[in-house]
N, C-alpha and C positions, 0 to 999 in steps of 0.2 A: 547393510553395505550397498545393496542395489540402489537404494533411494539416493544415496550420496552421489552416485555416478550420473544420475539423470538430472541433477540440479544445475541450473545455469547460474553461475556466480559472477557478479559484476562489481568491480571496485568503482564507486561513484566519485569518491573524493578522498584525498590524502592531505592532511594539514600538519604542518610542523608547529608544534607548540613549545614554548620556552618557560622554564622556571628559573627565576633569578636566585642564585646562591652567592655566597661570599666571594668565590673565585670567578664569578661571571655568570654565564647562562648554561643551563642544562637543557638540551633539546630532546624532545620525545615526538612521536608521530601519532596522529589520530586518523583512523580510517573509517569510512562509511561504506558498507557493503550491502548489496541486495542480492537475494537468491530466489529462484523460482523454478518450477518444473514445467512451465508453459501450459499447464492444465488447471490453473486456478489456485495453486499454492504459491504464496510469496512470503518472504521474511526479510527483515532488515536488522542490521547490527552495527553498532558504533563501539569502537574500542581504541585504547591507546597502548602503545608499546615502545620499547627502547629503539627499535628500528622499524622500517616500513613493513617488512615481511611479518614480523611479530604482531604488529597492529592489524594487518590484514587477516592473519590467521585467527586472532582473537575475535575480530569483528565477524568473520565467517562463522565461527562456532556460535556466537551470540545470535546471528541471523538464523541458523539452523534450529536453535532452541525456540525462536519466536515465529515459526512458520504458522501462517493462518490460511484457511481455505476460503476462497471467494466464489460467490455464485456467478459464473459466466453464462450468459444467455446468447446463443448463436454468435459467438466470437466477440461480443461486446458486453457492455454493462446492462444490468437489468433496468436501471433508471438513472436519472441524473443525480449526482452526489456532490457534496461539498464538504471539505475538511479545513479545519483551522488549527494552526499551532503557532502560538506566540504571534508574531507579526505576519506570518505567511498564511495565505488563503489560497486554496486550490479548488477549482470547479472542474468536474469531469462529466462529460455528456456522452450518451451512447450515440453511435453513428451507424448509418446504413452499410450493408456489406459492400466492400470495394473502396470505402473511404480511406482506410488505413489509419495509422496513428498520427493525429495532428496534435503533437505535444512536444515539449522541448525538455532537454536536460534530464533532471532527476525523475520527473513525472513519466517521461517516455521510457526510461530504463525500467522503472517499476512496472509499468503497464506491459512492456515487452516480456519480462521474465514471468509475469503472472499469466500470460497467454492471451491477453486481450488484443485483438487484431484491429478493431475498428472503434475509435473513440476520438473525441475532441476534448481539449483541455485548455484551461486558462489559469495562469498563476498570477495572483494579485498580491501586492504588498511586498513583503520582504523577499529578497533573493537568496537568503541564507539556505544553503543546500540541505543542511540537516533539518531545519524547520520545514522546508518544502517537502522533504521525504516523509517526515512524520505526518504532515497534513495530508499528503497523498494516501498514505497507509490508513489514516483515520477515515478518510473519505471512502476508500474501498471497503473497509470493514463495516461501514454504515449501510452498505447495500443490502436490500431485502431480496431474497430469492423470489423468482417469478411465481412459484407455487404457493408462496405465503402472502401474495398480494390480496388486499381486500377490495373486491369489486362491488359495484352497486347491487348487482343481483345477489351476491353473497350476503350483503348487508340486509336486503329485503327478506331473504330466507331466514336470517338470524332473528330479525325483529318479529317475523311471523311465528317462529318457533317459541320465542319468549312470550308472545300473546297467548298462544295455546297453552303453554306451561302455567301461566298465571291463572287462566280460566279453570284449569284442572285442579289447582289448589283450592 
């Protein structure tokens, strides 16, 4: 219960969709919701419902089930990342402290709820909000934590260890 209170929930997009039936059109609503705790956890959900509130509630529940933990490094990303979904491509770059979020629309909302304070982003291609949201989430999930980086010194140590191991055999 405590976890639910700390999550920041944002409705990004509500779309009216229609199904054509014999008597005319039946309208439903589709909602895109992102949630996050401002400490590295973010989730996204899309759902449809008979009315707007039902669609938003279902999308929020979906977002809570799809929470992912991101490696945030000093309020920004660990390295530059790129995500692609259908025709939408999103590029997100780490930025120096004090830069703020230079991102628009869906990307900005996702970065804010995730707790990233300094970043630059560019959205290329399609402006479809759902695809941009998926591309952003894919980019953020592709981040490698700073402690898992492979540096040149670590590579040298690893190759030296392999040489020693091969001589021992």
